[in-house]
C-alpha positions, -999 to 999 in steps of 0.1 A, spaced: 122 215 238 141 183 230 171 183 206 181 156 183 216 142 186 221 142 149 228 175 131 250 193 106 264 229 103 287 247 80 302 282 77 327 298 54 341 333 61 368 355 46 391 376 68 414 397 47 435 373 27 424 343 48 395 320 40 382 297 68 356 270 65 342 251 95 320 220 91 305 199 119 282 169 120 270 146 148 254 112 153 240 94 184 263 87 213 258 82 250 282 110 258 298 140 241 326 127 219 347 152 199 371 148 170 386 174 147 406 175 114 425 206 106 458 217 90 487 204 111 501 239 121 468 249 137 467 221 163 463 248 190 427 253 181 414 218 189 409 222 227 394 256 222 370 242 196 360 214 219 352 239 247 332 261 223 311 231 211 306 219 247 286 251 255 259 239 232 264 201 229 259 177 257 256 143 240 266 130 205 296 120 185 308 152 169 332 154 140 344 188 128 365 197 97 384 230 95 402 244 64 423 276 66 436 289 33 456 321 26 443 332 -7 473 353 -18 500 330 -6 515 357 16 520 332 45 546 313 24 582 324 17 606 308 -8 644 311 -2 671 303 -28 704 288 -17 725 307 -43 758 292 -31 745 257 -36 730 266 -70 764 281 -81 781 248 -70 756 228 -90 761 250 -121 799 248 -119 798 211 -115 774 206 -144 795 229 -167 827 211 -158 811 178 -166 799 193 -199 834 204 -208 850 171 -198 824 151 -218 824 176 -247 786 182 -243 767 213 -253 760 238 -225 722 241 -225 717 248 -188 688 273 -183 673 290 -153 641 269 -154 662 238 -151 674 249 -117 639 242 -103 647 205 -109 678 205 -87 669 194 -51 676 215 -20 682 248 -39 647 262 -29 634 262 6 597 267 11 588 281 46 553 286 60 552 315 83 540 310 118 505 323 123 494 346 151 475 321 173 452 347 189 442 362 155 437 327 140 416 316 169 395 347 168 386 341 132 381 303 136 359 308 166 337 334 148 333 309 119 328 279 142 301 298 162 282 305 130 284 268 119 274 258 155 243 280 154 232 263 122 240 229 137 219 236 168 190 249 147 189 217 128 190 197 160 161 217 174 140 213 142 145 175 143 138 176 181 105 193 175 95 166 150 104 139 175 84 156 202 53 157 180 56 121 172 63 110 208 33 130 221 10 113 197 23 79 208 19 89 245 -18 98 238 -22 64 222 -6 47 252 -28 66 277 -59 57 258 -50 20 260 -43 23 297 -78 38 301 -92 8 282 -74 -16 307 -89 4 336 -123 1 320 -120 -36 313 -104 -47 346 -135 -47 368 -154 -66 342 -129 -94 343 -136 -99 380 -174 -99 374 -170 -124 346 -148 -146 368 -174 -145 396 -202 -154 371 -182 -184 357 -173 -196 392 -209 -195 403 -220 -214 372 -193 -240 376 -203 -247 412 -239 -250 402 -230 -275 376 -208 -295 400 -234 -294 429 -262 -304 405 -288 -279 417 -278 -280 454 -273 -247 473 -242 -228 463 -221 -214 491 -223 -177 483 -197 -168 509 -172 -192 493 -178 -176 459 -173 -141 474 -141 -152 490 -127 -168 458 -137 -137 439 -120 -114 463 -88 -135 461 -90 -134 423 -96 -97 422 -66 -91 445 -43 -112 423 -54 -96 391 -59 -60 403 -39 -36 381 -51 -3 395 -17 5 411 1 -2 378 -23 20 358 -20 48 383 17 47 380 15 45 342 -6 77 342 20 93 364 49 83 342 31 96 311 25 129 327 61 131 337 71 122 302 51 151 287 66 176 313 101 165 304 95 171 267 89 208 276 122 212 295 151 232 280 178 210 295 191 177 279 164 151 287 175 120 267 188 100 298 157 109 319 134 98 291 152 65 288 147 59 325 110 67 322 106 43 293 121 15 314 96 23 342 67 24 318 78 -10 304 80 -24 339 44 -14 347 31 -28 314 49 -61 320 35 -64 355 0 -57 341 4 -84 315 16 -109 341 -14 -103 364 -41 -105 338 -52 -137 321 -79 -119 302 -75 -121 264 -87 -85 257 -63 -70 282 -35 -92 269 -41 -79 234 -39 -43 248 -7 -51 266 9 -63 234 -1 -31 216 12 -11 246 46 -28 244 48 -21 206 40 16 212 65 20 240 92 3 219 86 29 191 91 57 217 122 40 230 137 39 195 128 76 191 144 88 223 177 72 214 181 102 191 173 128 218 201 147 235 
């Protein structure tokens, strides 16, 4: 089953006094490209997250956002430099006395004095944090993969319908191709009759010219290969492994056979079919750009 390269997943979990949210999204990219945004002190989780995602993601530009919040503030400590505060107070009161100002210094005003309070964020237990982040990220990743698979199923249905259309047009070319040779032979015979003005027409020469024409315009090899490529395309769509690059190669091969068919045939009906074939294949090519 093909997977789309676009997707979105999100999970929020609470572990004791810690709330963790993991969000990831992806868009098309030739390879697996990973970027993450998280609180600075948790930089150690980035490589682990990338490895976790790589177990399920082979192609796509993936962006992930992690927030880690301690709900009761227990990971933060506030220390007071009492000696510095005492020095500030003494200096302020001395200035008040010297300048004959009223002493209105209060405790709340100490908060405005710089460097008295030191806020420290306690170091986290890396193993514990990663365990919680990985559990949350795995849940978000599962939702992300489910979304990719659902979109992949829709792409598969659409591509199969277009393959059926392409195959039916190839069959039309196979049906029309022998008729083109017969019509050429008939026109050649009539032209020679008109030129010779009723004289005997060299039947052997007509057969030779017709054979040369048939050899130049024969597209049976191309149509056989087109059928083979279409069959291979359908089989790939049932594989569980990433198939985007293989499908892209097959589309190129199908295009090559269609172009060769168009260059060989001067018949208007076949030319019209070739134009429609190119349009249908281009639509498939656009679709598979989104397949992992």
